[in-house]
N, C-alpha and C positions, 0 to 999 in steps of 0.2 A: 160438678158437686154443688152441695147447698152449703154457703159458708155464712158464719154468723161472728160478727165481731161486736163485742160487748165492752161497753165501759161503766163498770159497777157504780152505784149511787155512791156519791162521793162529798160534792158541795153541798152540805147541809147547813153550814152557818149562813146567816142572811148576808146579803151586801157582798158575796162573791162574786167574779165573775163565772160564766159559764159558756165557755166556746166549745167548738166542734175539735174533736181530739186529733191533732194532725198525724200522731203515729198511727193511729187506726185507719184514718184517712188513706196514708200511703199502703198500708196492709191490703184495704179495701180497692185500690186501684190495679196492686199486683195480682190479687184474686180475679179480679174483672179482665184482665189482660190474659190469664191463664185460661179465661172462659168459663168462670165459675158463677153460678146467681150467688150475690153478696146482698146481705142485708147487714146495716150497721144498728144496734140498739144501745142507745145511750142512756142508761137508768135515771140520770138526773133529767131528762125532759120528757120520758116516756109516763104515759099515763098507765099502759097496762103493766103486769109484772113479769118478771123475766120467765118464769114457769109457763104463764098465757103463752109469751112470744114463742117460747122453744115448742111448746104443743101445736102451736099452728104451724110453725115453718119446718119444723123438723130436720134441723141440720145434719150434715154429715160432720162436720168440723166444727168447731167453737173457739176463738181465741180473744182471750179476756186480758187486759190491760190492769197494771197494779203499780202503783207507788207506793211509800211506805205506809202514810195512814190509811191507804185504801186497799191494803193486802187482805186483810181479813174479810172486808166485804167480798173482794173477789173470791175466797174461798167459801163463803156462803152463797155466793153466786154459783160457783161451780157444784156446790152442794146440790142446790135445789134442781138446777138442770139434768144431774144425776138421776133424780129421783123420778123424774118426768120423762126422760128419754136417753137413751144411751148413744153417746157418740163420745169422738175423740175431744178430750178439752186440753187445750194449750194455755199456758198463762206465759207474759211476758211483762217487760217493763222495767224500772230500775230496780227496785226493792227483791224482785225474785232473781235478778241479774247478779245481787250481792249474796243471796242466800236462798240458792236454787233447792237445796234439799229439804229445806224447811216446807218448802210447798209440794214438793215430791212426795213427801210423807203422808200428806193428806189423800185419804183414798178416793176422792173423787178429781183429783189433779192426775192428769197423766203424762204430759211434757211440759218443761220450762226452755223457753228460748231465753237464752242470755245473751245482752248487748243488742246491737242492732239486728232486727227480726226479720227484713225483708226477704232475704235470700233462705234462711233456714225455714220461714215459713211456706214458700213455695215449695222447697224440699220436702219437707211434712205432707203437703198437699199431694204432691206428686206419688208420694211413697202409698199414701191412704187411698187413694183414686186406684193405684194399680192393684193394690189388694183387694178393693171393692169389686173390681171386674170379676173375679172369680169366686164371688161369695153369693149364696142364695140369700143368705141372711148376715147380718154383721153384729158381732159381739165385740165390745171394746177388749174384754179379757183375752179372746182368742187373737185379736190383731197385736195386741201386747204380750203375747206369750214369748219367753225367752227364745224360743226354738226358733222364731221367726226373724230374729235378727232385724228387726224393722228399723231401727235408727243407730245400728252398732257403728256405721261411720258417717253419721249426721253432724257436721262440727255445730259447734254454739250450744247445743242443747243437752238438758238434763232430764232423763225420763225414769219412770218406774215400770219394769216388766211385771207382769200378772203374777209372778211369784213373789213380789213384795220387794225386789231388790231394786236399789237405787245406781244409776249410772250417770256418770259425769263424763261426757267427751270433750273433747281438746277445743278450744275457742275458734270462732271462724274469723277469719282475717276481715277488718273492717271493708266494707264497700268502698274501691277505689274509685270508680266510676260513677259519680252521683247524677251524672247528665242522662246515664241510662236509665234512671227509675222514671216511672209514668208519674204524672201531676197527681196530686193529692185528689182522691172522690169525694168532694164536696158535694156532688148531687145526691148521694146517699144519705145525706144528713136533713133533719127539719130545721133546716136554717132560720126560718122565723122564730123558734123558741128559744134562741140563744143571745146573751148579752152581747155587746161589742166588746172590745179588746180592754179598755180602762175605762168602766163603767163609773168608778166614782169621779172621773175628770172629765170625760166626753160624753157626748149626746150624740149617740150615732144608731142608726139601726142595725141590731144585733145580726139582721138577715144579710146585711151589706157589709159585714166585719169579716175580713178573711186573713188568714196567717200563711206565711210562706217562709220555707227555709232555704237559705242560699248556700249555707255551708253546715259541716258536721265535725263534730270533735273540738278538743281545746289543749292546746300544748302547755297550758299552764296547769299546775296542781295545787290550787289551793287548798288548805286543809281542812276547810268546815265545807266544802262544794261537793254536794252529791253527784255532780255531773263528772267529779273526778274519777269515778267507777265506768265511765263510758271511754271510747278510743282515745287515748294522748294523740294519734295522728290528726292533723287537720287537712281537711279535704273539703273543696269547692266545687260549686257548679260554675260552668262558664257564662260570663255577662248574657251571652246570645240564648243560652237555655234558660236563665232567669228570667230574661226580658219576655221570651215566649209565654211562659206561665204568667208574667205579670199582666201582659195584653189580654190574656185568657180572664184573668179575674176582673179587670176593669171593663172590658168590652163584652164578654160572654156572661158573666155572673154580675155584673152592675157594681163592683167593689165602692163602698164609700170610704172605707180605710183598709189598710193593709199593716199587717203587724209581721215585722222580720223577727222569726224566734232563735236565730243563730245563737250561740252562746260566745262567739267569737268572730263576729261578721268582718271586722277590718283587721284582720291578721295581714292580709295583704291589701295594701292600700290601693296599689294600683286596680287591681281587680275591680274593687269598689267605685274607683273612679270612673272605670271603664262603664260599669253598671249605672251610674249616674248620668253618664253624657249620653248613654243608649235612652234612658227615660226621658230625658229632656228632647233628645232629637226626635224621638218616636211619641212626644206630646202626651206622655202618660203620667206627667209630672203633677196635672192638677188634682190626683186624688191624694189626699195626705198619707203620711206613712209613719211608723215610729219602731224604734229597736226596744222592742218589749223587755229582753234581758240585757239590754246595754252593750257597750263597745268598750275596748281598753282605752284608758286614759292616756296611758302613753304612746297612743297610735292615732291619737286625735287631734291632729292639726287643723289649724285655722281654715288652711285652704280646701283642705278634704271636706270639714264640716260645711263650709261658704258653700262648696259645689253639691253638697249631700242637699243642703237646703232649696238650693235651686230646681233641685230632682224631686222637690214633694217632700223631704222630711220635716215632720213636725216637731218630734220630741226624741229625744235619746236619754238613755240612763249610763250611769257609771256605778261601776261598784266601788264604794269608797270605803265601805266595812267600818273602819276605825280612824278616830282621830288623834290616837296615841301613837307615835314614832315605831316604839317597842312592840306594841301588838302587832301593829301592821306588819312589821318584818316578820313577827311570830308564825304569821299565818300563809306565809310564803305567796304574798300578792305580786311581788316584783313590780312595785311602784312606788315611790314616795309621795309625800303630800304636796311638794312643789309642783310635780308633775300633774297631779289631780288638780290642782288650784288653776294651772294653765288650761287644762281642759274645759273646766268649766268657765273660764275668762272667755276661751277662744269661741265656746257655744254661744255664751250671752252676745259677744261683739258681732254674730252673724244671723242673731235673732232666733236661736233655737231654744225650745223650751227643754229644761233637764229635770232628772230626776236622779236623786243620791240614794243609794242603797246601801244601808248603815246596820251594824249588827252590836246589838247590846248582849253583855255576857259571853265574850270569847274567853276561853281558858288564860288565867293569869291576869284577869281585869280587877281592877278596884274601884271603889267609888270616883277616883281621881281620874283613871283612864276613861271611864264610862262619861264623866263628866266633859273630858277634853272630845269625846266623839259627838257630844251634844252642841258644844262650843265649834267645833268644825263644821258642822252641818249648819250652822246659825251664820258662819262665816261664808260658807259656799253659796248659800241662799238659793236653793234651786225652787222650781215650782213645786215639786213635790219632794219631801224627804220620807223615805219608806223604812222606819226603824222596824227592826224584828230581833226577837229575843234568840239567842244562839240555839239551834236545834241539832243534836247530834246525830245525823243520820248515819244507818250502818253503811260501812266500806268506807266512809272518810277516815282521815288523820284524827279529826277530834272527837270521833267516836272510840277510837282506840286510846287515846289520852285519856279520856274520862275515865274508860273501863279501867286503866292502870290506875289513875291518881284521884279521883272523883267519886261521886254519887249520883248515879241516873235516879231523878224523880218520876220515870214515867215506867210503868209495868206493864203497857199496852202497847202496840203499834198503833191502834186508835187514838192513843193520847195526844198523837204528833198533830191530830186536827180537832180533837174534841176539847183539849184545854186552852182557852183564849186568855192572853197575858199572863201565862204561868211560866214559870221557870223549868227547865226541862232536866238540870243538873245544879248540882252543886261541887266546888272545888276549892280546897283552901280554904280562905278567908271569905270567897264570894259565896254568899248565902241567896237563896231563892227569893227572901225578902228584899234584898239590896238590889238585885237584878230586875225585879219587878217594879219597886219603887223607882228606879232610875229609868226603866222603860217608859213608864207613863210620866215621868219629868220630863223625857225627850220628846214625848208629843206636845205636851203643854207648852215646854219652853220654844219649842219651832214655831208651832201654829198660832198660839196665841200671842202673836207679836201682831203689831199694827199692819206692817208691809204685806204678810201673807194673808191677812185677813181682807184687805182692801184688792190686793192682786186678784183674789179668787171671786170676791163679791161683783167685780167689774167684767167676769166673762158670762157670757149669755148660758154657757153649759151648766155654770154653778146654779143658776135659777131654775133649769129645766130638770135639774138633778136634784133638787132643794129637799124633798122629802127622804133622799136615798141618803143624802150628804149629812143630815140632822141625825139620822141613825148610826152614821158612822162614826159622828164626832161623839154622840152619847157611850157608843161601845168603846171608843179608844180612849176617852178621858175618865171613864167612871169603871171601876174594877167589877168584874161580874165572876159569878161562879160558874162551873161547868154545866153546860146545857145536858141534864142528865136524860131528859126529854128526847133528844135528838138521839141520843145513843140506844135508848131503849125502842125506839121506833126503827132504828136500823135493825138491831139485834132481833126484833119481832120478826124480821122477813125470812129470817132462816138461822138456824145454830150451826156452828161448825164443830 
């Protein structure tokens, strides 16, 4: 069959990274393994419209990914496809996993895959191919007719039959053996059109920047985290399996940097140590790599970090979140400030660069608690302090808390991306004005100190990225209005 996997246009604000979508890369690899003709269409970097692409390729099956701020554009994309070509359209991703019926209600969406998608995607492909063998011509409405029961026992999907009824099947068990998955199909991406993993910090050829996933799931259930909707069971690939893909990225694809995208890569320290030794023994440690999403501070021993440094690790992040002890306890982070301090100390002592993820405006915050977060960031003094305003994603505990006790200031899923430096909610005495004020203060207080300035200007990458760095500084320190032009440009591509 002809398979199209689509990443809808999403990264509109300037100075954001644009990298190959790992989820689509896995689905594409699964489809190629099945024998399909596969094309990945990433609207962020393509020059033609999705309608033009679909008219040329004429896919039998289309998969579209969607996170929360992207979901309306995913709907627009599905609508544009259905207007020019009749085919089965499947949506997947974190947002539709939480709110599947919302997408199934759209007349141009046929199926939603919830949670991990690979096994369900192949099952959908198999059922569609079996149906097409006996059909002189194809119509989605006939395929989705309730008499066919096409997806009656297909786990992990929600779907709409042609009579308009929506069906939610039971969840699918998360994939137990991650080693059984093929490597992501990077050869299907136009890699030369992407940025590197952290373009505000590093100057690396985007065509030589690759991501890798060594584990899935997270046993922690932080109240604010959108990953809390995904499987709680943590599963890992074997060090040998990861090593084989790592060698492929370095030796076959010429990787100049590798980003580990795990949510909790160091849950099993022994496994990570085995991988580090394997990278060293196989002389693959000359290519720098980073933990993009960070690792657990309570499991970051000096010995482990030192070994990872020898294995090529350049930078790691830690989820600090808050500098206030009570706020930190309230979000179920399961870590204390002394442990976080020790993790940063351990990283400094083995000469690892660090990133601190901090959140301004968590439920229950006051001016004083937010100031403690700023002060704690300055005390930790990472290379990068990444402050974000609390964003209540659907499916998280924070989202439910705000529904009960607060007031949302966002009326549209696209507000999650289009509003820059804008508070998403108010609760109690915590006003939007206060959160926005403290957010801007956090960046000024941390970065406009002599030591971070001197640290950055001494690096070669800072000067190579100077125009971009100046734009980022201006956008961060100076309040801006919403970019209405960007919203209108996207909406002009198609109504929902």
